[in-house]
C-alpha positions as CSV (number, residue, x, y, z in Angstrom):
1,X,48.9,-30.8,-40.6
2,X,48.3,-28.0,-43.3
3,X,44.7,-29.4,-43.7
4,X,44.2,-29.4,-40.1
5,X,45.3,-25.7,-39.6
6,X,43.1,-24.7,-42.7
7,X,40.0,-26.4,-41.1
8,X,41.0,-24.9,-37.7
9,X,41.3,-21.4,-39.1
10,X,37.8,-21.8,-40.8
11,X,36.3,-22.0,-37.2
12,X,37.1,-18.4,-36.8
13,X,34.7,-17.1,-39.5
14,X,31.7,-15.4,-38.1
15,X,29.3,-18.0,-39.3
16,X,31.1,-20.8,-37.9
17,X,31.6,-19.0,-34.6
18,X,27.8,-18.4,-34.5
19,X,27.2,-22.0,-35.0
20,X,29.5,-23.3,-32.4
21,X,28.3,-20.8,-29.9
22,X,24.7,-21.9,-30.4
23,X,25.9,-25.4,-30.2
24,X,27.7,-24.8,-26.9
25,X,24.6,-23.4,-25.1
26,X,22.1,-25.8,-26.7
27,X,20.0,-27.5,-24.2
28,X,20.2,-24.7,-21.5
29,X,16.8,-24.0,-20.3
30,X,15.1,-20.9,-18.5
31,X,14.6,-23.2,-15.5
32,X,18.4,-24.0,-15.4
33,X,19.2,-20.4,-15.6
34,X,17.2,-19.7,-12.5
35,X,18.6,-22.2,-10.6
36,X,22.0,-21.2,-11.2
37,X,21.0,-17.6,-10.0
38,X,19.4,-19.0,-6.8
39,X,22.6,-19.1,-4.8
40,X,24.0,-15.6,-5.7
41,X,20.5,-14.2,-5.1
42,X,20.1,-15.8,-1.9
43,X,23.4,-14.6,-0.5
44,X,22.7,-11.0,-1.7
45,X,19.3,-10.8,0.0
46,X,21.0,-11.8,3.2
47,X,23.4,-9.0,2.8
48,X,20.3,-6.6,3.2
49,X,19.7,-7.9,6.6
50,X,20.6,-5.6,9.4
51,X,24.3,-5.8,10.6
52,X,23.3,-7.1,14.2
53,X,21.6,-10.2,12.5
54,X,24.4,-10.8,10.0
55,X,26.8,-10.8,13.1
56,X,24.5,-13.4,15.0
57,X,24.9,-15.6,11.8
58,X,28.7,-15.5,11.4
59,X,30.4,-18.1,13.2
60,X,32.1,-17.2,16.6
61,X,35.0,-19.5,16.7
62,X,35.3,-19.2,20.5
63,X,31.7,-19.0,21.4
64,X,29.7,-20.4,18.5
65,X,26.0,-20.9,18.4
66,X,24.7,-24.2,16.9
67,X,23.2,-22.5,13.8
68,X,26.2,-20.8,12.9
69,X,28.0,-24.0,11.8
70,X,25.8,-23.7,8.9
71,X,24.8,-19.8,8.5
72,X,28.3,-18.4,8.4
73,X,29.0,-19.6,4.9
74,X,26.3,-17.5,3.5
75,X,26.9,-14.0,5.3
76,X,29.4,-11.5,4.2
77,X,31.2,-8.6,5.9
78,X,30.3,-6.0,3.5
79,X,29.3,-5.4,0.0
80,X,33.0,-5.6,-1.4
81,X,33.4,-9.1,0.3
82,X,30.2,-10.2,-1.3
83,X,31.0,-8.9,-4.7
84,X,34.3,-10.8,-4.7
85,X,32.5,-14.0,-4.2
86,X,29.9,-13.2,-6.4
87,X,32.7,-12.8,-9.3
88,X,34.1,-16.2,-8.3
89,X,30.9,-17.9,-8.5
90,X,29.8,-16.3,-11.7
91,X,33.5,-17.2,-13.5
92,X,33.7,-20.8,-12.1
93,X,30.1,-21.5,-12.2
94,X,29.7,-20.5,-15.8
95,X,32.6,-22.4,-16.8
96,X,31.5,-25.6,-15.2
97,X,27.9,-25.1,-16.4
98,X,28.8,-24.7,-20.0
99,X,31.4,-27.6,-19.6
100,X,28.8,-29.9,-18.1
101,X,26.0,-28.7,-20.6
102,X,28.2,-30.1,-23.6
103,X,29.3,-33.3,-21.6
104,X,26.0,-34.1,-20.4
105,X,26.9,-33.9,-16.8
106,X,24.6,-30.9,-15.5
107,X,22.7,-33.1,-12.9
108,X,26.1,-34.1,-11.6
109,X,27.1,-30.6,-11.2
110,X,24.0,-29.5,-9.6
111,X,24.1,-32.5,-7.0
112,X,27.8,-32.0,-6.3
113,X,27.2,-28.2,-5.4
114,X,24.3,-29.0,-3.2
115,X,26.3,-31.6,-1.4
116,X,28.8,-29.0,-0.7
117,X,26.4,-26.3,0.4
118,X,25.2,-28.9,2.9
119,X,28.5,-30.4,4.0
120,X,31.3,-28.0,3.7
121,X,29.9,-25.1,6.1
122,X,29.7,-27.8,9.0
123,X,32.9,-29.4,8.1
124,X,34.8,-26.0,7.9
125,X,33.2,-24.8,11.3
126,X,34.3,-27.9,13.1
127,X,37.9,-27.5,11.9
128,X,37.9,-23.8,13.0
129,X,36.3,-24.6,16.2
130,X,38.9,-27.1,17.1
131,X,42.1,-25.7,15.3
132,X,42.0,-22.0,14.9
133,X,42.2,-21.2,18.6
134,X,45.6,-23.2,18.4
135,X,46.9,-22.3,14.9
136,X,45.0,-19.1,13.9
137,X,44.3,-17.3,17.3
138,X,43.9,-13.9,15.7
139,X,40.6,-15.1,13.7
140,X,37.7,-15.0,16.0
141,X,35.0,-14.7,13.5
142,X,34.4,-16.6,10.3
143,X,31.9,-15.7,7.4
144,X,31.7,-15.6,3.9
145,X,31.1,-18.0,0.9
146,X,34.8,-18.3,-0.1
147,X,35.0,-21.8,0.8
148,X,32.1,-23.0,-1.3
149,X,33.2,-21.0,-4.2
150,X,36.6,-22.3,-4.0
151,X,35.0,-25.8,-3.9
152,X,33.6,-25.2,-7.5
153,X,37.2,-24.4,-8.7
154,X,38.1,-27.8,-6.9
155,X,35.4,-29.6,-9.3
156,X,37.4,-28.4,-12.5
157,X,39.9,-31.2,-12.7
158,X,37.6,-34.2,-12.2
159,X,34.9,-33.0,-14.4
160,X,37.7,-32.5,-17.0
161,X,39.1,-35.9,-16.5
162,X,35.8,-37.6,-16.4
163,X,35.0,-36.5,-19.8
164,X,37.9,-37.9,-21.3
165,X,37.3,-41.2,-19.2
166,X,34.0,-41.7,-20.8
167,X,35.1,-40.5,-24.3
168,X,37.9,-43.0,-24.5
169,X,36.3,-45.6,-22.3
170,X,39.4,-45.5,-20.1
171,X,39.4,-44.9,-16.5
172,X,41.7,-41.8,-16.0
173,X,40.4,-41.1,-12.4
174,X,42.5,-42.7,-9.7
175,X,44.4,-41.9,-6.5
176,X,47.5,-40.8,-8.5
177,X,45.4,-38.1,-10.0
178,X,43.8,-37.2,-6.7
179,X,47.2,-37.0,-5.1
180,X,48.5,-34.8,-7.7
181,X,45.5,-32.4,-7.4
182,X,45.6,-32.1,-3.7
183,X,49.5,-31.8,-3.8
184,X,49.3,-28.9,-6.0
185,X,46.7,-27.2,-3.6
186,X,48.8,-27.7,-0.7
187,X,52.0,-26.5,-2.6
188,X,50.1,-23.3,-3.7
189,X,49.4,-22.5,0.1
190,X,52.9,-23.1,1.1
191,X,54.4,-21.1,-1.7
192,X,52.2,-18.1,-1.4
193,X,52.7,-17.8,2.2
194,X,56.2,-18.8,2.3
195,X,57.4,-15.3,3.7
196,X,55.4,-16.0,7.1
197,X,56.8,-19.5,7.6
198,X,59.9,-20.0,5.3
199,X,59.6,-23.8,5.8
200,X,61.7,-25.2,3.0
201,X,61.6,-28.8,4.1
202,X,57.9,-28.7,4.0
203,X,58.1,-27.0,0.5
204,X,60.5,-29.8,-0.7
205,X,58.3,-32.6,0.6
206,X,55.2,-31.5,-1.0
207,X,57.1,-31.0,-4.5
208,X,58.4,-34.4,-4.3
209,X,55.0,-35.7,-3.5
210,X,53.6,-34.1,-6.6
211,X,56.4,-35.3,-8.8
212,X,56.0,-38.9,-7.6
213,X,52.5,-39.0,-8.4
214,X,52.7,-37.2,-11.7
215,X,55.2,-39.8,-12.6
216,X,53.0,-42.6,-11.6
217,X,50.4,-41.1,-13.5
218,X,52.4,-40.3,-16.8
219,X,50.6,-43.0,-19.0
220,X,47.5,-41.1,-18.9
221,X,48.8,-37.9,-20.2
222,X,48.9,-38.8,-23.9
223,X,45.1,-39.6,-24.1
224,X,44.5,-36.3,-22.3
225,X,46.5,-34.4,-24.6
226,X,45.1,-36.3,-27.8
227,X,41.6,-35.4,-26.4
228,X,42.3,-31.8,-26.1
229,X,43.6,-31.5,-29.7
230,X,40.8,-33.7,-31.1
231,X,38.4,-31.1,-29.7
232,X,39.6,-28.4,-32.2
233,X,38.0,-30.5,-35.1
234,X,34.5,-29.7,-33.5
235,X,33.3,-26.8,-31.7
236,X,35.8,-24.0,-31.2
237,X,34.5,-22.6,-28.0
238,X,34.4,-26.0,-26.4
239,X,38.0,-26.5,-27.5
240,X,39.2,-23.5,-25.6
241,X,37.0,-24.2,-22.7
242,X,38.6,-27.9,-22.6
243,X,42.2,-26.6,-23.1
244,X,41.6,-23.9,-20.4
245,X,40.0,-25.9,-17.7
246,X,43.2,-27.3,-16.2
247,X,45.3,-24.1,-16.6
248,X,42.4,-22.1,-15.0
249,X,42.3,-24.6,-12.0
250,X,46.3,-24.1,-11.5
251,X,46.3,-20.3,-12.0
252,X,43.0,-19.1,-10.5
253,X,44.4,-19.5,-6.7
254,X,47.3,-17.5,-7.6
255,X,45.3,-14.7,-9.1
256,X,42.0,-14.7,-7.1
257,X,42.8,-15.9,-3.6
258,X,43.8,-13.7,-0.9
259,X,47.6,-13.2,-0.5
260,X,47.8,-10.9,2.8
261,X,46.6,-12.6,5.9
262,X,46.0,-9.3,7.4
263,X,43.9,-6.7,5.8
264,X,42.3,-3.6,7.0
265,X,43.5,-4.5,10.4
266,X,41.7,-7.8,10.6
267,X,42.5,-11.5,9.9
268,X,41.5,-13.0,6.6
269,X,40.6,-16.6,6.8
270,X,43.0,-17.7,3.8
271,X,43.0,-21.3,5.1
272,X,39.2,-21.7,4.0
273,X,39.9,-21.0,0.3
274,X,42.3,-23.7,0.1
275,X,40.2,-26.2,2.4
276,X,37.4,-25.5,0.0
277,X,39.5,-26.1,-3.0
278,X,40.8,-29.4,-1.5
279,X,37.4,-30.4,-0.5
280,X,36.1,-29.8,-3.8
281,X,38.7,-32.0,-5.4
282,X,38.1,-34.8,-3.1
283,X,34.3,-34.6,-3.1
284,X,34.2,-34.6,-6.9
285,X,36.7,-37.5,-7.0
286,X,34.7,-39.6,-4.9
287,X,31.5,-38.9,-6.6
288,X,32.9,-39.6,-10.3
289,X,35.0,-42.6,-9.3
290,X,32.0,-44.3,-8.0
291,X,30.0,-43.2,-11.0
292,X,32.7,-44.8,-13.3
293,X,32.6,-48.2,-11.4
294,X,28.8,-48.1,-12.7
295,X,29.7,-47.8,-16.5
296,X,30.4,-50.9,-18.5
297,X,33.8,-52.1,-19.5
298,X,36.9,-49.7,-19.0
299,X,40.3,-50.7,-20.4
300,X,43.1,-51.1,-17.8
């Protein structure tokens, strides 16, 4: 332990930090940087369109046009709205990009985000069209990339767990893991907006749901903890990135997602943040679960 602590402290010398940082970003090309910037550049350019055009691209919940089922996810109300989503994209995207660069999953990240860009706007619009008039009648227009950005946060746990599955040749991705993550997203939604519904039975049910599946997943926690600690012996930046990803996934909705349903006299589509989060969890789970099946020999 003393030796490990001494070796760990040596990681904080300027020479070692420089070496680890270069190692962390090694392999990132100019082409990849440009690809990473396409999405924020695109939604920023759309913000320059006249307001009348942007309104025609927003999703009208009660009388939608066919193109609005896709375009609404790339249009923003104002520059403040755009800036909030750009911040989320840069934070979540950069963490995922650095992590996947180190683990060799950059193509997986790009493919998953592309699938999200294509599918989530349509799915969210369908949900809004059929359910919002009944359950959220105050929201008549939907726009913004919040769902897409939240889906990126939903990628965090599965990218993280897939890395350790490969490293230890043990399939840590299963339905218990999926249910824990989705249950936590639902729990956050219920807790944060508890003052507006005060549904204690629902809160208790979701909490019990998480506890049950956490207990069923308990045998996998040890290799995960072992894997995190093992990273301290290698790249110090990747160690902190690996250790922070599950915590970041758990805390970010509390810090970054909107709390007030009504702001500036208008309704805030808070549901789309959590729908995007859960969609990102589910999509990445299906993707990596199938990918693991193609790898050879995992221990039960």
